[in-house]
Structures are given as structure tokens and as C-alpha cells.
C-alpha positions as CSV (number, residue, x, y, z in Angstrom):
1,M,-41.0,76.6,-24.4
2,K,-38.7,79.4,-23.3
3,T,-36.2,78.8,-20.6
4,L,-36.5,82.3,-18.4
5,V,-33.1,83.5,-16.9
6,T,-33.1,86.0,-14.1
7,S,-30.1,88.0,-13.8
8,L,-29.3,89.9,-10.5
9,K,-27.2,92.8,-10.5
10,I,-25.5,94.2,-7.7
11,P,-24.6,98.1,-7.8
12,A,-20.8,98.6,-7.4
13,R,-21.2,101.1,-4.4
14,L,-23.3,98.3,-2.7
15,L,-20.4,96.0,-3.1
16,F,-17.9,98.3,-1.6
17,F,-19.9,98.2,1.7
18,I,-20.6,94.3,1.6
19,L,-16.7,93.1,1.5
20,P,-15.5,94.7,4.3
21,V,-18.3,92.7,6.5
22,F,-16.9,89.8,5.3
23,M,-13.6,90.2,5.7
24,F,-14.1,91.8,9.6
25,G,-16.2,89.1,10.2
26,S,-13.9,86.4,9.3
27,C,-11.5,87.7,11.5
28,N,-13.3,86.7,14.5
29,Q,-13.1,82.8,13.9
30,Q,-10.8,80.6,15.8
31,V,-7.7,78.9,14.3
32,S,-7.1,75.4,15.2
33,V,-3.1,74.5,15.0
34,T,-1.8,70.8,15.1
35,P,0.9,70.2,17.9
36,P,4.6,68.6,16.0
37,D,4.7,65.0,16.0
38,L,6.7,63.5,18.9
39,P,9.4,61.1,17.4
40,P,8.9,57.5,17.3
41,P,10.3,55.4,19.8
42,N,13.6,53.9,18.8
43,G,14.0,50.7,20.8
44,F,15.7,47.6,19.4
45,I,16.3,44.2,19.6
46,Y,18.7,41.9,17.3
47,I,17.7,38.2,17.6
48,A,19.9,35.4,16.5
49,S,19.9,31.7,17.0
50,Y,21.9,28.2,16.2
51,P,20.4,26.9,14.0
52,E,18.8,29.8,12.1
53,G,15.0,30.2,10.9
54,F,13.3,30.3,14.1
55,H,10.0,32.7,14.0
56,I,9.8,35.5,16.3
57,Y,6.8,36.2,18.6
58,L,6.9,39.9,20.8
59,D,4.4,39.6,23.6
60,G,2.4,36.5,21.9
61,K,2.0,37.9,18.6
62,A,3.7,36.6,15.5
63,R,6.5,39.7,13.9
64,R,6.4,37.7,10.8
65,R,10.1,37.4,10.9
66,A,12.6,34.9,12.0
67,T,16.2,34.7,13.1
68,P,18.3,36.7,12.8
69,D,16.2,39.7,12.5
70,S,15.9,42.7,14.4
71,L,12.5,44.2,16.4
72,T,12.5,47.7,16.1
73,W,10.3,51.0,17.1
74,L,10.1,49.5,20.0
75,K,9.3,51.9,23.5
76,T,11.4,51.5,26.6
77,G,10.2,48.6,28.8
78,T,10.4,44.5,29.2
79,Y,9.2,42.7,26.5
80,Q,8.6,38.7,26.1
81,V,10.2,37.2,23.1
82,T,9.5,33.5,22.1
83,L,11.2,31.7,19.3
84,K,9.5,28.9,17.6
85,K,10.3,26.2,14.9
86,E,8.8,22.9,13.9
87,Y,10.1,19.7,16.0
88,F,12.0,22.0,18.5
89,R,10.3,23.3,22.0
90,D,9.5,26.9,22.3
91,T,11.8,29.1,23.8
92,T,10.5,32.0,25.7
93,F,12.7,34.9,27.5
94,T,12.9,38.6,28.4
95,V,14.5,41.5,27.4
96,S,14.5,44.8,28.7
97,V,14.5,47.9,26.3
98,V,15.9,51.2,26.7
99,E,15.1,53.7,23.6
100,G,17.9,54.5,22.1
101,K,19.8,51.6,22.7
102,K,20.4,48.3,21.0
103,E,19.9,44.7,22.8
104,T,21.3,41.8,21.4
105,A,19.8,38.2,22.0
106,F,21.4,34.9,21.1
107,V,19.8,31.1,21.6
108,D,22.2,28.0,21.1
109,Y,20.0,25.3,20.7
110,S,22.7,22.9,20.5
111,K,24.0,23.8,24.0
112,N,20.4,22.9,25.3
113,P,20.1,19.4,26.2
114,T,16.3,19.6,26.6
115,M,15.9,20.7,23.0
116,L,18.0,18.0,21.4
117,G,16.7,14.4,20.9
118,S,18.2,11.5,19.8
119,I,17.5,8.0,17.2
120,N,17.4,4.7,18.2
121,C,18.8,2.7,15.0
122,T,18.1,-1.4,14.9
123,S,18.2,-3.5,12.2
124,N,17.3,-7.0,11.3
125,P,19.9,-8.7,11.2
126,S,21.7,-6.3,13.0
127,Q,25.7,-4.9,12.6
128,A,24.1,-3.1,9.3
129,Q,26.4,0.1,8.4
130,I,24.7,3.4,9.1
131,S,24.7,6.4,7.0
132,I,23.5,9.8,7.9
133,N,22.3,12.2,5.5
134,D,24.3,10.8,2.9
135,S,27.5,10.7,4.9
136,T,29.4,7.5,6.0
137,T,29.4,6.7,9.6
138,N,31.5,4.2,11.4
139,M,28.5,3.3,13.6
140,L,26.7,-0.1,13.1
141,T,23.4,-1.4,14.4
142,P,22.1,-1.0,17.0
143,K,23.0,2.4,17.9
144,I,21.5,5.4,20.0
145,I,22.6,8.4,17.5
146,G,22.3,11.7,19.6
147,P,22.0,14.0,21.2
148,I,21.0,15.8,18.0
149,L,19.4,18.9,16.8
150,P,15.7,17.8,16.0
151,G,14.9,17.7,11.8
152,I,14.5,15.5,9.8
153,Y,17.1,12.7,9.2
154,R,17.7,10.3,6.4
155,L,19.3,7.2,7.4
156,K,20.7,4.4,5.0
157,Y,21.4,1.0,6.3
158,H,24.1,-1.5,4.5
159,M,24.9,-4.9,4.9
160,D,26.6,-7.1,2.0
161,K,24.0,-9.3,0.3
162,H,21.6,-7.6,1.7
163,R,19.2,-4.9,-0.3
164,D,20.1,-1.1,1.4
165,V,17.1,0.6,3.1
166,I,16.8,4.3,3.1
167,D,14.7,5.3,6.5
168,T,13.4,8.8,7.1
169,V,12.8,9.9,10.3
170,I,11.6,13.1,12.3
171,V,13.6,13.8,15.4
172,T,11.8,16.2,18.0
173,S,13.2,17.9,21.1
174,G,13.3,16.1,24.4
175,N,12.6,12.6,22.3
176,V,13.9,9.1,21.0
177,T,12.7,8.3,17.7
178,N,12.9,4.6,16.6
179,S,14.4,3.9,13.3
180,A,13.7,0.0,12.9
181,V,14.2,-1.9,9.5
182,T,14.3,-5.1,8.0
183,L,17.2,-5.6,5.4
184,V,16.4,-7.7,2.7
185,D,18.6,-10.6,2.3
186,T,19.0,-11.0,-1.5
187,T,20.4,-14.6,-1.6
188,I,16.5,-15.7,-0.3
189,W,14.2,-13.2,-1.4
190,Q,13.6,-11.2,-4.6
191,N,10.6,-8.9,-5.6
192,Y,9.4,-7.6,-9.0
193,T,7.1,-4.4,-9.2
194,T,6.2,-2.0,-11.8
195,D,9.2,0.0,-10.4
196,N,12.1,-2.3,-11.1
197,S,10.8,-4.8,-13.9
198,G,8.7,-5.2,-16.6
199,I,5.3,-6.1,-14.6
200,L,2.6,-3.4,-15.7
201,S,0.8,-3.6,-12.6
202,D,1.5,-4.7,-9.1
203,N,-2.0,-6.2,-8.6
204,L,-1.4,-9.4,-9.1
205,T,-4.3,-11.9,-9.3
206,C,-2.4,-15.5,-9.8
207,V,0.9,-17.1,-11.1
208,L,1.6,-20.6,-12.7
209,V,5.4,-22.0,-13.9
210,D,5.3,-24.3,-16.3
211,K,8.0,-27.6,-17.3
212,N,10.5,-25.1,-18.7
213,N,10.4,-22.9,-16.0
214,V,8.8,-19.6,-17.6
215,L,6.7,-17.8,-15.4
216,W,2.8,-16.9,-16.4
217,I,1.5,-14.1,-14.1
218,G,-2.3,-12.5,-13.7
219,T,-3.0,-9.3,-13.7
220,D,-6.2,-7.3,-12.6
221,K,-6.1,-4.7,-15.1
222,A,-3.0,-5.7,-17.6
223,G,-4.0,-9.3,-18.9
224,F,-1.3,-11.5,-18.3
225,L,2.8,-12.0,-18.6
226,S,5.3,-14.4,-19.1
227,Y,9.1,-13.9,-17.9
228,N,11.6,-16.4,-18.6
229,G,14.2,-14.9,-16.1
230,A,15.5,-12.2,-19.0
231,V,12.1,-11.0,-20.7
232,W,8.8,-9.6,-19.8
233,K,5.8,-10.1,-22.3
234,Q,2.5,-8.9,-22.0
235,Y,-0.4,-10.1,-23.2
236,T,-3.5,-7.8,-23.4
237,E,-6.7,-6.6,-25.0
238,A,-4.9,-4.3,-27.2
239,N,-2.2,-6.9,-28.5
240,S,-4.2,-10.1,-28.4
241,S,-7.4,-11.8,-28.6
242,M,-7.8,-11.5,-24.6
243,P,-11.5,-10.8,-23.8
244,D,-10.8,-9.1,-20.8
245,N,-7.6,-7.9,-18.9
246,H,-8.8,-8.8,-15.5
247,V,-7.3,-12.5,-15.4
248,N,-9.1,-14.9,-12.4
249,C,-6.7,-17.8,-13.2
250,L,-4.1,-19.5,-15.1
251,A,-4.1,-23.5,-16.0
252,M,-1.9,-25.5,-17.8
253,D,-2.7,-29.2,-19.4
254,A,-0.2,-32.0,-20.1
255,S,0.6,-30.8,-23.4
256,G,1.5,-27.5,-22.7
257,L,-1.4,-25.6,-23.4
258,L,-1.8,-22.5,-21.4
259,F,-5.6,-21.9,-20.3
260,V,-6.4,-18.3,-18.7
261,G,-9.6,-17.7,-16.9
262,T,-11.0,-13.9,-17.1
263,N,-14.1,-11.9,-16.5
264,R,-15.5,-12.6,-20.0
265,G,-14.8,-16.3,-20.8
266,F,-11.3,-18.0,-21.0
267,V,-8.5,-18.3,-23.7
268,T,-5.9,-21.1,-24.7
269,F,-2.8,-20.2,-25.8
270,D,0.2,-22.2,-27.4
271,G,2.7,-19.6,-27.3
272,F,1.9,-18.5,-30.9
273,N,-1.8,-18.6,-31.2
274,M,-4.9,-17.5,-29.1
275,H,-8.3,-18.8,-29.0
276,M,-11.2,-17.4,-27.2
277,Y,-14.0,-19.2,-25.5
278,G,-16.7,-17.3,-24.2
279,F,-20.1,-17.0,-22.9
280,R,-22.6,-17.5,-25.8
281,T,-20.0,-18.5,-28.0
282,S,-19.0,-21.4,-26.3
283,G,-20.8,-23.9,-23.7
284,L,-20.1,-21.7,-20.9
285,P,-22.9,-21.1,-18.5
286,D,-21.4,-17.5,-17.3
287,F,-18.8,-14.9,-18.1
288,Y,-16.7,-15.0,-14.8
289,V,-14.2,-18.0,-14.9
290,H,-12.7,-18.7,-11.5
291,A,-10.9,-21.8,-11.7
292,I,-9.6,-24.6,-14.8
293,T,-8.4,-28.2,-14.2
294,F,-8.2,-31.2,-16.2
295,D,-8.6,-35.0,-15.7
296,N,-6.1,-37.5,-16.9
297,N,-7.6,-37.8,-20.0
298,D,-7.1,-33.7,-20.8
299,N,-10.6,-33.0,-20.5
300,W,-11.3,-29.6,-19.3
301,Y,-13.2,-28.4,-16.0
302,I,-14.0,-24.9,-16.1
303,A,-15.5,-23.3,-12.9
304,T,-17.8,-20.4,-13.2
305,Q,-20.5,-18.2,-11.2
306,G,-23.1,-19.9,-13.3
307,G,-22.0,-23.5,-12.4
308,L,-19.3,-26.1,-13.1
309,T,-18.7,-27.0,-16.7
310,E,-16.8,-30.3,-18.2
311,A,-15.7,-29.9,-21.8
312,Y,-14.2,-32.5,-24.2
313,A,-10.8,-31.3,-25.7
314,S,-11.1,-33.2,-28.9
315,S,-12.7,-30.6,-31.1
316,E,-13.4,-27.0,-30.7
317,H,-17.0,-27.3,-30.6
318,G,-16.8,-30.0,-28.7
319,Y,-19.1,-31.6,-25.8
320,W,-20.0,-29.1,-22.9
321,F,-21.7,-29.9,-19.9
322,T,-22.6,-27.7,-17.2
323,W,-24.5,-29.6,-13.8
324,D,-27.4,-28.4,-12.6
325,T,-28.0,-27.4,-8.7
326,E,-29.9,-30.5,-8.0
327,T,-26.1,-32.3,-8.4
328,I,-24.3,-29.5,-7.4
329,P,-26.3,-27.0,-5.3
330,D,-24.8,-23.8,-5.7
331,K,-23.7,-22.6,-9.0
332,W,-20.6,-20.0,-7.9
333,I,-18.1,-22.4,-8.3
334,T,-14.5,-21.2,-6.8
335,S,-11.8,-23.5,-7.1
336,L,-11.4,-27.4,-8.5
337,L,-8.8,-29.8,-8.0
338,F,-8.7,-33.3,-9.5
339,D,-6.9,-35.4,-6.8
340,N,-4.4,-38.2,-7.2
341,K,-7.2,-40.7,-6.7
342,G,-9.2,-39.7,-9.4
343,M,-12.0,-37.5,-8.0
344,L,-13.0,-33.8,-8.7
345,W,-13.7,-31.7,-5.8
346,A,-15.6,-28.2,-6.4
347,G,-15.2,-25.7,-4.0
348,M,-18.9,-23.7,-3.8
349,K,-19.2,-20.0,-2.5
350,N,-21.8,-20.9,0.0
351,Y,-22.4,-24.6,0.2
352,G,-18.9,-26.2,0.8
353,I,-17.7,-29.3,-1.3
354,A,-19.2,-31.4,-4.3
355,R,-16.9,-34.4,-5.1
356,R,-17.3,-36.2,-7.9
357,G,-16.0,-39.8,-7.2
358,L,-14.8,-42.5,-9.7
359,Y,-18.5,-43.8,-10.9
360,N,-19.5,-40.3,-11.8
361,S,-21.8,-40.1,-8.4
362,W,-21.4,-36.5,-6.3
363,E,-21.1,-36.0,-2.5
364,I,-21.7,-33.1,-1.1
365,F,-19.6,-32.0,2.0
366,N,-20.7,-29.0,4.3
367,Y,-20.3,-27.2,7.9
368,N,-23.2,-29.8,9.0
369,N,-21.7,-33.1,7.9
370,T,-18.2,-32.8,8.4
371,R,-17.6,-29.8,10.9
372,M,-15.2,-28.0,8.5
373,V,-14.2,-24.5,9.0
374,N,-17.0,-22.9,7.2
375,N,-19.2,-23.4,4.0
376,N,-17.3,-20.8,2.1
377,V,-14.6,-22.6,0.2
378,T,-12.2,-20.6,-1.7
379,A,-9.0,-23.0,-2.1
380,L,-8.0,-26.3,-2.6
381,A,-4.8,-28.1,-2.5
382,Q,-3.2,-31.8,-2.3
383,G,0.1,-32.9,-0.7
384,P,2.4,-35.4,-1.4
385,D,0.9,-37.7,1.1
386,G,-2.6,-37.6,-0.2
387,N,-4.2,-35.4,1.9
388,V,-6.5,-32.7,0.5
389,W,-6.3,-28.9,1.9
390,I,-9.2,-26.3,2.0
391,G,-9.2,-22.7,2.5
392,F,-12.2,-20.4,3.3
393,D,-13.1,-16.9,3.0
394,Q,-14.1,-15.5,6.6
395,T,-17.2,-15.5,8.6
396,A,-17.9,-13.5,11.8
397,L,-19.6,-17.1,13.5
398,A,-16.7,-19.4,12.3
399,G,-13.5,-17.2,12.6
400,S,-10.5,-18.1,10.4
401,G,-8.7,-22.0,9.8
402,I,-8.3,-24.4,7.2
403,T,-9.4,-27.6,6.8
404,Y,-7.8,-30.9,5.9
405,V,-8.9,-34.6,4.6
406,N,-7.5,-37.6,5.2
407,N,-9.3,-40.1,3.8
408,S,-12.4,-39.9,5.2
409,S,-11.5,-37.6,8.2
410,W,-11.7,-34.1,8.3
411,N,-10.0,-31.7,10.5
412,N,-9.7,-28.2,11.0
413,V,-6.4,-26.3,12.3
414,Y,-5.7,-22.7,12.7
415,P,-2.6,-21.5,11.3
416,I,-3.8,-18.4,9.9
417,P,-4.2,-14.9,11.3
418,Q,-7.6,-14.2,12.9
419,Q,-10.3,-13.1,10.3
420,S,-8.1,-13.8,7.3
421,K,-9.4,-15.2,3.9
422,T,-7.6,-18.0,2.5
423,N,-6.8,-17.2,-1.6
424,V,-4.6,-20.0,-2.4
425,I,-2.9,-22.8,-0.9
426,L,0.0,-24.4,-2.1
427,V,1.9,-27.9,-0.8
428,D,5.6,-28.5,-1.9
429,R,7.2,-31.9,-2.0
430,M,8.5,-31.8,1.7
431,N,5.0,-31.3,2.5
432,T,4.9,-28.0,3.8
433,K,1.9,-26.0,3.3
434,W,1.9,-22.6,2.1
435,V,-1.3,-20.4,2.6
436,G,-1.7,-17.3,0.9
437,T,-4.3,-14.9,2.8
438,N,-5.6,-11.7,2.1
439,Q,-3.3,-10.7,5.5
440,G,-0.2,-12.6,4.7
441,L,1.9,-15.5,3.8
442,V,1.9,-18.5,6.6
443,S,3.9,-21.6,5.9
444,F,3.9,-24.7,8.3
445,T,4.7,-28.4,8.2
446,N,2.5,-28.8,11.7
447,A,0.1,-25.8,12.5
448,A,1.9,-25.4,15.8
449,D,4.7,-24.4,14.1
450,A,3.6,-22.1,11.8
451,V,5.7,-19.0,10.3
452,T,4.1,-15.8,9.3
453,Y,6.1,-13.6,6.7
454,S,5.9,-10.2,6.9
455,Y,8.0,-7.1,7.3
456,S,9.7,-7.7,10.1
457,N,11.2,-10.8,9.1
458,T,11.4,-10.3,5.2
459,G,12.2,-6.8,4.7
460,L,9.0,-7.0,2.3
461,Y,5.8,-6.0,2.5
462,I,3.5,-9.3,2.3
463,T,0.2,-8.7,2.4
464,D,-2.8,-9.6,0.1
465,I,-1.3,-13.3,-1.4
466,T,-3.2,-14.0,-4.3
467,G,-1.0,-16.9,-6.1
468,L,1.7,-19.4,-5.3
469,A,3.9,-21.6,-7.6
470,I,7.1,-23.5,-7.5
471,D,9.7,-23.9,-10.2
472,G,12.3,-26.7,-10.8
473,K,15.2,-24.2,-9.3
474,G,13.5,-24.6,-5.8
475,Y,12.0,-21.1,-5.8
476,I,8.5,-20.5,-4.5
477,W,6.8,-17.5,-6.2
478,I,4.3,-15.5,-4.5
479,A,2.0,-13.2,-6.5
480,T,0.6,-10.7,-4.4
481,N,-2.6,-7.9,-4.9
482,G,-0.2,-4.1,-4.4
483,Q,3.5,-5.7,-4.1
484,G,4.0,-7.2,-7.3
485,L,5.7,-10.5,-7.5
486,I,7.8,-12.0,-4.8
487,R,10.5,-14.4,-5.4
488,H,11.9,-16.8,-2.3
489,K,14.6,-19.3,-2.4
490,M,13.4,-22.8,0.1
491,G,15.8,-24.4,2.2
492,Y,16.1,-27.4,0.1
């Protein structure tokens, strides 16, 4: 296909007549001229403050500046200036601006009492030395420090034979900030955590002291440890025959053989060799081992979620026997006690207490026939006077408390916090009862004189207590879930 191109030619003499028409026609159009720009306003405010760093707002709008700085290009007029800084009250004032003239505003917050705050420093015990932001002072608690500028302050409290306490507080305008601390008396209390010791977990589950005053400590995820006062040793799945790193209980027989109950059976450990007894590889009815005890012949009693098992220690694959629910109505056994009369006590999760007498006959004790606190038993212990103490899980209906059995008399006392679960009970040689709960530690001789240990009277966060043991030096060792291991020197 061909493309047709048409060319239009204009004669030169005709072009001569057309050009003037365009030229003269364009001269008749109007021309727009932009007036010259007015000079910008040159009002000026210089704003400074002590201390510095206040954000500047002009007529309520942030100017993205902080003192000391200037606001420029302002028209003549009156402006509202607001200064804002964290922990300080807002300051608002007006400035009259005249173009061509520099205005200056300075605010000294240290001269305005309403802008200042103070710190009320108290300590237990009192007369602790106070340092502020790492600077020593001559002040002793109790002391009110101020008035001072708002801000963040680092306080250090010091007293001989006590652990220093650091407290960081925030002071705000017009307010008194309380700094109340308790200093740990290091002659009475000591704690061992992942920050200051060889413990690999602060979540502990149990503690045991052997005849050589060596500590054995169970953890929730890091196996178990030993501590001889100088060296920590760790035993886990990675470096031993441990079947599981969650340890539920520790026990030691008369020969010094250690038993470690886990979520996958238990092991025995003589200090060198470890032997595992697992579900299906022994006579255990269940994986979960919650408690282990021994009779006078060193026969073993193992509490699991599948029932109570008796085992003879005479041979590795010796006699294993688990009682059925016709004898012990609950398969889930939580705690065990072999008392000084030769009777075996088994705490059950839902059915109270099963007790075996001297002639292998079993009795069942529960809320209905004894009025014990409830049927959810969690802990058992016996004191030097022969009384057996029973701890319970919390229930909405029965509340909290513990029960003690004096011969055939069952009695309830309520020295522990409301709605708390008793994890462990220990009775010392002075017949003082130590009760570890999920809300802390309580000790008492008589329930009316119970002492609850907390930060306010120890300086330590004693919360979820999971294990208690007494050594031969007069120390009670306290295993916690979350706060590591605590040592307390008793008063005898």
C-alpha cells in the first residue's frame, strides 16, 4: 500500500500579507505583571531554660525545637509559648513580638517550688547510708530528700553486714516519691541464683541435704545439682543417664543412695554410677514420679500418677508391686511419709489420705470422716512430737489451711495465706513448722504466732516455695520456683 503525502505551498507574496496580521493582532493582548514579594516577617524569640531540653510549643503547636532555641519569622503580635518535658509540669507564658526586635524568655525551674519534687527514703533496718546517682551523702534513713528537680534518680543504700540495695525512682513535679527498701542481713540470709552462683536455673523443684551437708537440688528443666559449699555440679540428660531434665523429687536411703524422681521414671545415683528405672523397664505403673520414701528395711515406695508402688531393693529386677484402686482409691499419689510408728502415709490428689498400718491394713481418711481441710493432699511431714502435718492444694470451697494429726485427733489450723497451695512442710527439731506455699514461706510454733517471710522483712522475694531442707550447721535451705535457692540461718 502507498502512503499519500500532500504538501501545501504558500506563495511568498501571500506570506508577506499574513505575518503583519499576526504581529498586529498580538499587540492587542493584555499583559499580567506579578507585584514584588513583601519581605517576610522578622519577629524573633529566643527561649532558654534550666534545665535544658524542654520541647517548645507555639500557640499549641509543636515547633520541633527544644530549649535553648529560637522561633523566627514571626509577625508582630502576642504569642502563647508552652514548654513541655517528661516528669515536669507544663509551663505556659505569653510573649509580645515586634517585628525587627529580638525577644528573650528564660525559665529557671529550680526557682519554682511547684515544679520540684522530693524522695521519701526509708529502709528496714533504718540508719542506712544513702547515695544519690553514685554520689555519697551524709544522709541516713529515714530521710526526705528535696525539693529536687524532677527526673530519674538512682539511690544506693548501704549498711555493714547487709547487702547494698539499689533503687531507681522517678521524681515528678509537686509529688513525693517513696523509696522503701529492705536490706538483706547477710548474717541470716543468703541467696543463690543464676546471676551469682553455679545454678543453671532459678526454677527449682526440691532440695535435700545429705549426712555430709552436701546439697542436692532439683530443677524444672536443668536436671539436678549438687553443692558442697564450694563446687556446683550439674547432672542432665546431656551428661548423665538422666531420663528427663524435669526433677520432681529427691530422696536418700540409709546407705546414702540418692533417688531422683522425674517425669520419665527415676534414677539412683551413688555419686559415681547412675541407674535408671523407667516406665515399662521396671515395675513402675506410670512415667511421672512425684515422691519416694523408704521403710526401716530400705524398701522403696514410689508415688506416681499411676498408683503407689512398693519395690524391694535386694535386686535390680526385684519385687515390684502396685496397689489397685480397691485398696487405694486414687491412682495419683502426690506425697509419701513413713512415720516413726512404722506406718506408711500416702497423700492422694483427690481422695485424701491412705494409711497402711503395721499389719498391712489400709485406712482411708478424707474430708468426710476427719474434717481435714480438703481431699487434695500435696504434702506430708512429721514433727519430733509425733504429730503428722498435712498440706493441701487450694480449693474454692474449703479455703486454705493445714491439718495435723495427734494420735487419732485431726485438727485444722490456718497460718498460711488465703487461697494458697502448700507445696512442702518441714518440722525442725525445735518443733517449728516451716510451710512452703505457692505464695511464700511461713513458720510457726503455734499457728497464732505465724511469721510470713516476704521482701518487707527479709529483703528477698520469697514467693513460690518448692522445697525445704535443714543441714547440720543450723541452716534451712529453701528452693523456689523463680528465685533460685535461699539459705536462712535459724536462731539456734
